[in-house]
C-alpha positions as CSV (number, residue, x, y, z in Angstrom):
1,X,-11.1,11.6,-3.8
2,X,-8.1,13.7,-2.8
3,X,-7.1,16.6,-5.0
4,X,-3.7,17.2,-3.5
5,X,-1.0,14.6,-2.8
6,X,2.2,15.2,-0.9
7,X,4.8,12.5,-1.4
8,X,7.8,11.6,0.6
9,X,10.5,10.5,-1.8
10,X,12.8,7.7,-0.4
11,X,10.9,4.6,0.6
12,X,7.7,5.8,-1.2
13,X,8.7,6.6,-4.8
14,X,12.4,5.6,-4.6
15,X,13.3,2.1,-3.4
16,X,16.0,3.3,-1.1
17,X,16.2,0.3,1.3
18,X,19.5,-1.1,-0.1
19,X,21.2,2.3,-0.4
20,X,20.0,3.4,3.0
21,X,21.2,0.2,4.7
22,X,24.6,0.6,2.9
23,X,24.8,4.3,4.0
24,X,24.0,3.6,7.6
25,X,26.5,0.9,8.0
26,X,29.3,2.8,6.2
27,X,28.6,5.8,8.4
28,X,28.8,3.5,11.5
29,X,32.0,2.0,10.2
30,X,33.6,5.4,9.8
31,X,32.6,6.3,13.3
32,X,33.6,3.0,14.9
33,X,30.1,1.9,15.7
34,X,29.0,-1.8,15.4
35,X,27.2,-2.7,12.1
36,X,23.4,-3.3,12.3
37,X,21.2,-5.8,10.5
38,X,18.7,-4.9,7.9
39,X,15.8,-5.9,10.2
40,X,17.3,-3.7,13.0
41,X,17.4,-0.7,10.6
42,X,13.7,-1.1,9.7
43,X,12.6,-1.7,13.3
44,X,14.6,1.3,14.7
45,X,14.3,3.8,11.8
46,X,12.7,7.1,12.8
47,X,12.6,10.6,11.4
48,X,13.8,13.3,11.7
49,X,16.7,11.0,11.1
50,X,18.8,12.2,14.0
51,X,16.2,10.4,16.2
52,X,17.6,7.2,14.6
53,X,21.3,8.0,14.7
54,X,21.2,9.3,18.3
55,X,20.0,5.9,19.5
56,X,23.5,4.7,18.6
57,X,25.5,7.9,19.1
58,X,23.7,10.2,21.5
59,X,26.3,12.9,21.2
60,X,26.2,13.2,17.4
61,X,25.1,16.5,15.9
62,X,23.3,16.8,12.6
63,X,26.4,18.5,11.1
64,X,28.6,15.5,12.0
65,X,26.1,13.0,10.6
66,X,25.7,15.0,7.4
67,X,29.5,15.1,6.9
68,X,29.7,11.4,7.1
69,X,26.6,10.9,5.0
70,X,27.8,13.0,2.1
71,X,31.1,11.2,2.1
72,X,29.3,7.9,1.9
73,X,26.8,8.8,-0.9
74,X,29.6,10.1,-3.1
75,X,31.5,6.7,-3.0
76,X,31.8,4.9,-6.3
77,X,30.2,1.8,-4.8
78,X,27.2,3.6,-3.4
79,X,24.1,1.6,-4.7
80,X,22.0,3.3,-7.3
81,X,18.3,3.2,-6.4
82,X,15.4,2.4,-8.7
83,X,11.9,3.5,-8.4
84,X,9.6,1.4,-6.3
85,X,7.6,-1.1,-8.4
86,X,4.5,0.4,-9.9
87,X,5.0,3.9,-8.5
88,X,6.1,5.6,-11.8
89,X,3.0,4.3,-13.6
90,X,0.7,5.3,-10.7
91,X,2.2,8.8,-10.5
92,X,1.6,9.3,-14.3
93,X,-2.0,8.1,-13.9
94,X,-2.5,10.6,-11.1
95,X,-1.1,13.3,-13.3
96,X,-3.6,12.4,-16.1
97,X,-6.4,12.9,-13.6
98,X,-5.2,16.4,-13.0
99,X,-4.4,16.1,-9.3
100,X,-1.7,18.3,-7.7
101,X,1.4,16.5,-6.6
102,X,4.4,17.8,-4.6
103,X,7.3,16.2,-2.9
104,X,8.5,16.8,0.7
105,X,11.7,15.0,1.4
106,X,14.9,15.1,3.4
107,X,16.9,13.8,0.4
108,X,19.5,16.1,-1.1
109,X,18.2,18.3,-4.0
110,X,20.8,17.0,-6.5
111,X,19.9,13.3,-5.7
112,X,16.1,13.9,-6.2
113,X,16.7,16.0,-9.4
114,X,18.8,13.2,-11.0
115,X,16.3,10.5,-9.9
116,X,13.3,12.5,-11.3
117,X,15.0,12.4,-14.6
118,X,16.0,8.8,-14.4
119,X,12.5,7.7,-13.6
120,X,10.9,9.8,-16.4
121,X,9.0,12.0,-13.9
122,X,10.0,15.4,-15.3
123,X,7.3,18.0,-15.3
124,X,5.1,15.9,-13.1
125,X,5.4,17.5,-9.7
126,X,4.1,21.0,-9.0
127,X,7.0,21.6,-6.6
128,X,9.8,19.6,-4.8
129,X,10.8,20.6,-1.3
130,X,14.1,18.8,-0.7
131,X,16.8,18.8,2.0
132,X,14.0,19.2,4.6
133,X,15.2,17.8,7.9
134,X,12.1,18.4,10.0
135,X,9.0,18.3,7.7
136,X,6.9,19.8,10.5
137,X,8.7,23.1,9.8
138,X,7.8,23.1,6.1
139,X,4.4,21.5,5.9
140,X,2.3,24.7,6.6
141,X,4.4,26.7,4.1
142,X,3.9,24.0,1.4
143,X,0.1,23.9,2.0
144,X,-0.3,27.6,2.0
145,X,2.0,28.2,-1.0
146,X,0.1,25.7,-3.1
147,X,-3.4,26.8,-1.8
148,X,-4.2,23.3,-0.7
149,X,-7.3,22.7,1.4
150,X,-6.6,20.4,4.3
151,X,-9.7,18.2,3.7
152,X,-8.5,17.6,0.1
153,X,-4.9,16.8,0.9
154,X,-3.0,13.7,1.8
155,X,0.6,13.0,2.9
156,X,2.1,9.7,1.8
157,X,5.1,8.4,3.7
158,X,6.9,5.4,5.0
159,X,7.9,6.4,8.5
160,X,6.6,7.9,11.7
161,X,7.5,11.4,10.6
162,X,5.0,11.8,7.7
163,X,2.2,10.5,9.9
164,X,3.1,12.8,12.7
165,X,3.5,15.8,10.4
166,X,0.2,15.0,8.6
167,X,-1.6,15.1,11.9
168,X,0.0,18.4,12.8
169,X,-1.2,19.9,9.5
170,X,-4.7,18.5,9.9
171,X,-4.5,16.4,6.7
172,X,-5.0,12.7,6.0
173,X,-2.0,10.3,6.0
174,X,-1.2,7.1,4.0
175,X,1.6,4.9,5.3
176,X,3.3,2.5,2.8
177,X,4.8,-0.7,4.1
178,X,7.5,-1.1,1.4
179,X,9.7,1.6,2.8
180,X,12.0,2.0,5.8
181,X,9.5,1.1,8.6
182,X,7.7,-2.1,9.2
183,X,3.9,-2.4,9.0
184,X,3.7,-3.1,12.7
185,X,5.6,0.0,13.6
186,X,3.6,2.2,11.1
187,X,0.3,0.9,12.6
188,X,1.4,2.1,16.0
189,X,1.3,5.7,14.7
190,X,-2.3,5.4,13.5
191,X,-2.1,6.6,9.9
192,X,-5.5,7.1,8.2
193,X,-4.6,4.4,5.7
194,X,-2.0,1.6,5.6
195,X,-1.2,0.1,2.2
196,X,1.0,-2.8,1.1
197,X,1.2,-2.3,-2.6
198,X,0.5,0.3,-5.3
199,X,-2.8,-1.3,-6.3
200,X,-4.1,-0.6,-2.8
201,X,-2.7,2.9,-3.0
202,X,-4.3,3.6,-6.4
203,X,-7.6,2.5,-5.1
204,X,-7.5,5.1,-2.3
205,X,-6.2,7.9,-4.6
206,X,-8.1,7.4,-7.8
207,X,-11.3,5.5,-7.1
């Protein structure tokens, strides 16, 4: 059984598919880029997220994307995201077992802080690393700071990035299929585990 769990936030704990689809197309609309379909988003999504945006706008910088992104997420009609089904209950079960849990996410600090409160997950996570563009640059610091042993640690994500970063850090990876990337695409990155629902995830983490 793992003793230390690193969670991505959006697409793993937060059901961000609707809000992300909204954000991407509003960003494209602002920039005069043709709208994309939901399936195209999931098939083309990659992180760090400029790998995705540069497929459509090769000359964009992260600063330009962030300017548009923050304009969009502050709109009154920006969709509010709920927790992924079953994840809040599972996280609380993990807490009862005494496992260490941290979050490593590219989401803004303010967004995660508000959602932690909305989902009733206050005082659950040992630490939250937010606003992290390239998780490969933060993973070793996270592991060292929390005294995690690699063989006891797993990174749970929904994209190529968490799998790639987990391999860099020498830890196990779990890819969830309810997030931004399709199961087929996730398989191509060879995660240690691929799960389709929280029951499968619970079996890996707690049994």
